[in-house]
C-alpha positions in Angstrom: 88.5 100.5 122.0 89.2 101.7 118.7 88.1 98.9 115.8 89.2 99.0 112.2 86.7 97.0 109.9 87.0 95.9 106.3 85.9 93.1 104.2 86.2 91.8 100.5 82.7 91.9 99.5 82.9 95.7 99.2 81.8 98.8 100.9 78.2 98.5 100.2 77.9 94.8 101.4 75.3 93.8 103.8 77.7 91.7 105.7 79.8 94.8 106.3 76.8 96.5 108.0 76.4 93.4 110.3 80.2 93.8 111.2 79.7 97.4 112.0 76.8 96.7 114.4 79.0 94.0 116.0 82.2 96.1 116.2 80.1 98.9 117.7 78.9 96.8 120.5 82.5 95.8 121.2 83.8 99.1 121.0 81.3 100.6 123.6 80.1 104.0 124.2 83.6 105.6 124.5 84.9 103.5 121.6 85.2 104.2 117.7 84.4 102.0 114.8 86.4 103.0 111.6 85.6 101.6 108.0 88.1 101.1 105.2 86.6 98.7 102.8 87.1 98.1 99.0 85.3 100.2 96.7 84.1 97.3 94.7 84.1 93.5 95.6 87.5 92.0 95.9 86.2 88.0 96.8 88.9 85.7 96.1 92.0 88.3 95.9 93.3 86.6 99.2 96.3 88.5 100.8 97.2 90.3 97.6 98.3 94.1 97.7 98.3 96.9 95.1 102.1 97.0 94.9 102.6 98.1 91.2 99.9 100.8 91.3 98.4 103.3 93.6 95.2 103.0 95.4 92.5 105.7 95.4 91.0 106.3 98.9 87.8 108.4 99.2 86.0 109.5 102.4 82.4 108.4 102.1 80.8 109.5 105.6 81.8 109.8 109.2 84.7 107.3 110.0 83.8 105.6 106.7 86.2 105.4 103.5 86.3 103.3 100.3 89.7 102.3 98.7 90.1 101.0 95.2 92.2 98.1 96.4 92.2 94.6 98.2 91.2 94.2 101.9 94.8 94.2 102.8 95.1 97.5 100.8 92.4 98.8 103.0 94.1 97.5 106.3 97.2 99.2 105.1 95.4 102.4 104.4 93.5 102.2 107.8 96.6 101.7 109.9 99.1 104.2 108.0 96.8 106.9 106.6 93.3 107.1 108.0 94.3 106.2 111.5 97.9 106.9 111.4 98.1 109.1 114.6 95.7 106.9 116.6 96.2 103.3 115.3 93.4 100.8 116.0 93.3 98.4 118.8 91.8 95.6 116.8 91.2 94.8 112.9 88.0 92.8 112.0 87.4 91.5 108.5 83.8 90.5 107.2 81.1 89.4 107.7 81.7 87.5 104.4 78.8 86.2 102.4 79.6 82.6 102.3 82.0 80.3 104.3 85.8 80.5 104.4 86.3 77.1 105.8 88.8 74.5 104.7 90.5 75.5 101.1 88.4 78.4 100.7 90.5 80.2 103.5 93.5 80.4 101.0 91.8 82.2 98.4 89.7 84.6 100.9 90.1 88.4 100.7 88.5 88.3 104.0 91.2 86.3 105.6 93.7 88.4 103.7 92.5 91.6 105.7 92.8 89.8 109.0 96.3 88.5 107.9 97.5 91.8 107.1 96.1 93.2 110.4 98.2 90.5 112.1 101.2 91.2 110.0 101.1 94.9 111.3 100.9 93.3 114.8 97.4 93.8 115.9 94.8 91.5 117.0 92.8 90.4 113.8 89.7 88.2 113.3 88.0 87.2 110.1 84.4 86.4 110.1 82.3 84.5 107.6 78.7 83.2 107.3 78.3 79.9 105.9 75.1 79.9 103.6 72.9 76.8 103.0 69.4 75.7 102.6 68.5 76.5 106.3 69.6 80.3 105.8 67.7 80.9 102.6 64.5 81.4 104.4 65.7 83.9 107.1 64.9 87.5 106.9 68.6 88.2 107.7 70.8 85.4 106.4 73.7 86.8 108.7 71.4 86.5 111.7 73.8 83.8 113.1 76.9 86.1 112.9 74.9 89.1 114.1 73.6 87.3 117.2 76.9 85.4 118.2 79.6 87.9 116.7 80.5 90.0 119.7 80.4 87.3 122.2 82.7 85.1 120.1 85.2 88.0 119.5 85.3 88.7 123.2 86.2 85.1 123.8 88.9 85.2 121.3 90.5 88.1 122.7 90.4 86.8 126.1 92.3 83.8 124.9 94.7 85.6 122.7 98.4 85.5 123.9 99.4 89.0 125.0 103.2 88.8 124.2 103.4 87.1 120.9 106.7 87.3 118.8 107.4 86.3 115.2 104.3 85.8 113.1 101.3 87.0 114.9 98.0 84.8 115.3 95.0 85.9 113.6 91.6 83.9 113.6 89.3 82.4 111.2 85.6 82.2 112.4 82.9 80.5 110.4 79.2 80.8 111.5 77.1 77.8 110.5 74.4 77.7 107.8 71.4 77.8 110.4 69.5 80.2 112.4 71.1 81.8 115.5 68.8 79.7 117.8 70.0 76.5 116.3 73.6 77.0 116.8 74.8 73.6 118.8 78.0 75.4 120.3 81.4 77.1 119.4 84.5 74.9 118.9 88.2 75.4 118.2 89.0 73.5 115.2 91.8 72.8 112.6 91.5 74.0 109.1 89.8 71.2 107.0 90.2 70.2 103.2 87.3 69.0 101.0 88.0 65.6 99.3 87.7 67.1 95.9 89.1 70.6 94.3 86.5 73.3 95.1 87.5 75.7 92.2 87.8 75.1 88.5 87.2 77.1 85.1 84.5 77.1 82.7 84.9 78.3 79.1 82.2 80.6 77.7 82.1 82.4 74.3 80.8 86.1 74.3 78.6 87.6 71.6 81.7 89.1 70.3 83.2 85.7 69.4 85.8 86.1 72.2 86.5 83.2 74.4 86.6 83.7 78.4 87.0 81.6 81.2 85.0 81.8 84.4 86.0 80.5 87.8 83.4 78.2 89.4 83.4 77.0 93.0 82.5 73.4 94.2 79.8 71.8 96.5 79.9 73.7 99.9 77.7 70.9 101.4 80.6 68.6 101.4 82.0 68.1 104.7 85.7 67.8 105.7 87.3 65.4 107.8 85.6 64.8 111.2 86.4 67.6 113.8 87.6 70.2 111.1 86.2 73.4 110.3 83.6 72.9 107.4 82.5 69.3 109.0 81.6 71.1 112.2 80.0 74.1 110.6 77.7 71.7 108.6 76.7 70.3 112.3 75.6 73.7 113.0 78.8 74.8 115.5 80.5 78.0 115.2 84.2 77.4 114.3 87.4 79.3 115.3 90.5 78.5 113.7 94.0 80.0 114.8 96.1 80.8 111.9 99.6 82.3 111.1 101.1 83.6 108.1 104.0 81.3 108.4 103.7 78.7 105.3 106.5 76.5 106.6 105.5 73.0 106.9 107.6 72.6 110.1 106.9 68.7 110.6 108.7 68.2 107.2 111.9 70.2 107.9 113.8 67.3 109.7 113.0 65.1 106.8 114.1 67.6 104.1 117.1 68.5 105.9 118.3 64.8 106.0 117.5 64.3 102.0 119.6 67.4 101.4 122.8 66.4 103.5 
């Protein structure tokens, strides 16, 4: 198996090293793991691509490339440049430092990389490590992802429909904020939403007198509705959420059609 990995925390992020180990286990002795990751951190860029300016790419080592762009740029570079003659069988994105449950998924560059993989017709999975008080004391805060990642990916690939048409599925995996041994189980969940908006901006004045706005996130310990992703993560479950790039609200179409006649 040939696996392309990327992330949004940047090519030197520890979570990418964890993902490389996971991918190496999955690929097997005869497989290959190729890295194309952002040269600099790209957290929060979502599924953006560098449409109006070029992306510089540099080879950093064997099967390891850094691109000055978003995770989606990196996936495009991996498929259409680095691996153009030998396309990958699987795209993995992560392991993100922090959760991409609930509304975080909508901002996530980690999911943006997986989404682009799916749009290119490939199986694609995003992996994120929820952090919290129980992970702060661990020698490796990504311990849960490292211990369970390969198994979860195999299970997802076994269940992934083989003959998909239209918008292809991709998967959002969130590992709970606990030690690997304390994981209760793995569940398929819908995406949740926290009761209050997670992101806002805070004004600050620089020493030069110029005014800047810093984006800040909300409390990640607030659970979502029972049975949804963040709620189950906070109960020490690994969650897997199937997703598509189709943003249509299908259950509203009929009502809207009636309103427009």
